[in-house]
N, C-alpha and C positions, 0 to 999 in steps of 0.2 A: 455618607458623602465622602468622596475621596478625590484626591488631586493628582493621582499617579498616571499620567499619560492615558493609555488605552483603557485602563480600568475605570476611568472617570465616567464612562458611559454605560454602566450596567443599567438594565439587567442583561443586555445581550453580550457584553464583554465578559470574559471569564474572570472570576474573582481570584485575587491572590490571597496569601495568608496574612498580609499586612506588613508594613515596614518593620524591618528589624527582627521579624519572626522567622525562625528556620522552617523550611518546608516540612510538612507532616510526612511521616513514613507511610509509604504505600502499603496497602493490605496485601497479604500473601497471594490472594486470588489473582491479582494483576500479573504476577510472575508465572502462575500456573497457566493463565491464558496466553502469555508470551511464549510458553513452551508449545502451545498449540499452533500459534502462528509461525513458529520456527518450523514445525513439520509442514505446514501449508506452503511456506516459502520454499522449502527444500523440494517438495514434489513439483512445484510450478516450474522450477528452473533446472532440476537435475537431469531431465531428459536431454537438454542441450548438450551435455557432456557424454551422452550415451547413444547419440543418433547413429554413428557408424555401426556399433555393435547390434543395435536393434534392427537396422536396415539389413545387415548381413544375415541375421537369424531368421527374420520374417520374409526375406527375399524380396525386398522392395528397394527403391532408390533412397538415398539420404534425403533428397528433397521431399519425397513422399513421407518419410518418417517425420519430417518437420511438421507435418499436419498434427502430430500429437501435441505440439505446443500450441498451434492455432486453435484446435478444438478446445483445449483447456482454457485459453483466453476467452473464447466465445462463451464457454460455460460459465466463466466468472462474470462476464458482462450481463448475461441473461439471468444467471442463477442467483446472484445476490439479492436483487429486489424480488424476484419470483419466489424464492424460498422464504424470504422475510414475510411475504404475504401468506404463503401456504402454512407457515408454522406460527402464524400470529397468535392463535389461541392456545398454543402450547407453552408451558413454563419454559423460561429461557434456559434453565439448567438442563431440562430434558432435550431441548433443541440442540444444545451443544453436544450432549452425549450421543444423540442420534446422528448428528453430523459427523462425529468422529467414527461412529460405527460404519456409516456409509463410506467414509474415507478409507477405513481399513479394508472393507470389502472390495472397494474399487482397486486397491493395490494388490489384493490377492488375485483378482481377475486378471490384471495385467501380468502378474508373476507367472500364472499358469496358462495364459492364453497363447494361442498360436495363430489365430486369424487376425489380420490387421484391422478389419472392421470391428472386431470385438475389442481390440486395444483402444481404438478411437472411442467406442461407446463407453468403455470403462474410464477413460480419461475425462470424457464429458461428465459422467456421473460423479467422478471425484471432484471436478470443478464446481458442480452444483453444491456438493457438501462443503467445499472450501468456502464458497461465497456465503453460505448460510452461517458457518462457524464464525467467519471474520466479522460479518455484520452484527451478530448477536454478541460476540466477544467485546467489540468496541463499546456497546451499550452497557454491558455488565461491568466492564472495567471503569468506565466513566462514572457510573452510579456508585460503585464500591469506593472509589477515591473521593467522590464529592466534587462540587463545582470548583473549589479552590485548587484542586490538583488534577482535574480531569485531563488537561492537555498532557501533563507529565505522565499520567497513567497510560494514555493512548500512545505516547512516545515509547514507553516500555513495551507495550503490546506490539507496536509496529517494529520495534527494534528486534523482536524475535524473528521477523521475516528478513530483516537486514542481516542478522547474524547467520541466517541460512546461506546467504551469498558468500559469507566469509568462511564458514565452517561446513555447513551441511552439504552444499552443492559440490565443493571440491572432494569431500570425503565420499560422497555418493559416487562421483565419477571414478575415484580411485578404487572403491570397492567393486564397481562394475567391471573395471579392467581386470581385477584380481579374481573375482568369483563369478563373473558373468553378469550381464546387464539386469537379469531378473533379481539378483541378490539385493540391491538397494530397495526394490519394491517390497520384497519380503520384510526387510528391516523396517520400512515405513509403516507397513501394516501392523507389525508387532508394537511399534512405538505408538501408533494411533490407538491400539487397544489399551495400552498402558495409560495413555492420556485420558481415556474414558474414566478410569478409576480415580485419577486425580481430580478431574472435573466433578465427578459425583461426590467426592469427599469435601472439596473446598469451595465450590460455587454455592452460595446460599439459596434457599428457596425463594421464589418470587413472592411479591406481595399479592394478596388476594385480589386486588383491583386489576392486576395485569390481565386476568382471564376475561375481564369485561371489555377490553379494548376491541373496537370493531374495525373492519376494513375501511369503512367510511371515515373514521377518525384518523386512520393512518394516511389515507389519501389526502387529508387536509394539508399535509406537508407540502404537497405540490402547489399550493396556493401561495407559498412564501416566495416572494421575489428574491430575498436574500439567500434562500436555499439554492435557487438556480444559479446565483452568482458564485456561491461556494462550489457547486458542481462544475461550473465553467473553469474555476481556478484549479480544481482537482485534475481536470482533463488536461489543461495546458501545462501545468507544472510538471506532471509526469511525462506528458508527451514530449516536451522540450528536452528533458534530461535523458529519457530512455531511448528516444529516437537516435540520439547521438551515441549513447552507451552501447546500443545493440550493434552498431557498426564501427566501434572504436578500434577493432583489430586492424582493419585496413589503414586507418589513420596512423596508428602507431608504427606499423611495419613499412607501408608504402610511402608515407609522407614524412614521418619523423625518423625513419631509418632504424627503428628498434628491432633487435633480434626477436624472432617469433617465440623463442623460449622464454623471453622476459615478459611477454604479454600477460600471462597469468598473474605475475607479481603485481603488475599495474592494476589489474582487475581486483586483486585483493586490497590494494590501496583504496580503490573506489569503494569497495565494500566496507572497509574499516571507517572511511569518511562518512558513508551513509549511516552506519550504525551510530557513530558519534553525533551526526546531525539530527537523527531522530530523537536521541536522548536530550540533547541541548535544546533543540527546537521545541520539544514538548515542555521543558522546564520554563523557557522564556515565554512561551505562549500562554501560560497561566496568568502572567502579569501584563504582558503587552502583546495580545494576539494580533492586532492589525499591523503594528510596527514589525512584528516577526514575519508575517506573510508578505508584506510589501518589500521589506529589506531582502528577504530570501529570493523573491522574484527578480529584483533589480540586480542583486549580486550574481545570480545564476546567469542572467542575460549577459552580463559583463564577462563572466568566465567563459561562456560559450563563444562569444565574439573573440576573446583573446585566444581561445583554442583554434579558431579559424586562422588567425593572423600569425600565431607563433608555432604552429604545428610542424614546421620544418626543423625545429630544434627539439631534441629528445628530452632534455632536462626540464625545460619549462612545460612541455606537454605532460610529462609524468606528474608534476606538481599540480597542474591545472585539473587533471583527471581526479586526483585525490580531493582537491577543493570542491570539484563539482559534486562528488559524493557527499561532502559535508554540507554544502549549502543547497544543492539541488533538490534534495528530498526532505530538508529540515522543517519545512512548513507543513508537511503532510499531516502530522498528528494534530496540529492546530486547526487545519481545515476540516479534519474528521470531527473534532470537538465542536467546531462551529456548525457543521452540518447536523450533528445530533441535536444541538441546542436550538437551531433555527427551525428544526422539524417540529418543535412544540410537543404535541401529544403523540407524535409518530417517530420516536427516536430510532427504533429498529429500522424502519424504512429509510430514514435519513442516513443512517450509517450504511445501509445496503447500497443506496444510490451513490454515496461517495466511493465505495468499492468499485461499482460499475463505471463511474466516471474515470477513476484512475486507469482501469483496464482499457476503456474505450480510447482515452487519450494516448495510451501506449500503442494500441493497435493502429490507430490512424496516423500517429506520428511516425511509427516505424515504416508504414507503407510509403509515406512521402519521402522518408529518409532513403528508402531503397531506390526510389525513382531518382533521387538526387545523386546517389552513388553512381548511377549509370549516365549521369549528365556530364557536361564538360567540367563541372566542379570536382568530379571524381571523389577522392577520399575525403575532401573537406565538405562535400555536399551534405552529408547527414548533420554535421555540426552547424552548417549554415541554416538548415531547416530547424534544428533545435533552437538556435538563437532567435529565430522569428517566432516560434511557438512560445518559448519562454517569455519573450517580451510581451506577448498577449496576456500573460498572467497578471501583469500590472493593471489591466483594465478592470477585471472583476475585484481584485483585492483592494484597489483604491476606492472603487464604488462601494464596497462593503463598509470600508472605514468611513466614507462620507455619509452614507445613510445612517450609520451608527451614531455619528456625532450630531445628527439632527434630533436625536431622541433625548428625552429628559435625563439629566445627570442624577439619577436616583438609583441607589443600590437596593435591589429587591432580591430576596432569597430564591424565588422561583418565577421565571418569566412567563410560565404558562404557555398555552398554544400560540404559535405564530401564525396569524391570519391577516396580517397587515400588509403583506406584499412589500413593495418598496415605498 
């Protein structure tokens, strides 16, 4: 029995290490998996900095080249749950190795391909592998860290993707300008192959019981009402932030009057904030998961609203963008951890569905933001859309907390399968 805020209502809240106790050191495998998500995050966004070079080489328009990003997003939405089910009876370590193998092969195809349709197919294939890796990596990291540190572990794994925005994507774009756009894809293929060796060496063998898991037991996760609330929160939290972030350049240049050459520095500020937010949010989420998710959603809504109102001034806008990175994505590792937990006997599918929800929210939010950009709101339109979507995150996060508090305040080591719905 405990009296510490959100941890009062275990089994479903994440357990902390106890008052006055330092957090346990995370196992090395968590950082190895973070290296994998760094590669996944880099390949997802590096294309954005290479679109003109790709378009010129393949002889298509830049808008058509942008389909390489769209196809990757669709592959992530579909691929994460699909590959989670198709690889259900495979050991998780083998699934991670195979996913990295397909990842490397997909980049080789892009690096040598000359047909745009082939490039699209290779990007979709790479996205399937990325979705499979990410879903399984979340489960492996959470299991390796234990319930007391699962959110912190997922924060580190997710921070790998955030670090990609700060380091991997800019380096990839720079390398593409120096050595041609195919160079970064060769490099990612080589790094993917190297990551296979690290995964094979450091990810432990699965328990024997894992092979007995059935598709029917995995689908039991879909009966959990709290699971659907988590997925709704995943979609709205990323949809609100990234719908604004995707169109932040017009806001900075047209509205705030910032020189276009300074925009990349502002984006780096967002990336650094997001990296810190993942790490801090994951640590806080192990002790107070519901407070963390609700506070992050409320603060993000306020920041986006302030961005709409203060965007004519450059200095406040720059600060708000960095804070948006810090708070806007800080709840993500907690939501992933709750999704894995509420899925009961289907942790891999639960993790995969959170990955799909994040990408679905981003895709839908960016579509609405694009429409708003062409509306009378112009450059502030995406931020206005982001504010509305972020505010919606408060509904599922508060609902999760309320349903949690109705449950008995008893700490149990293993919650077992969640079939109770709401």
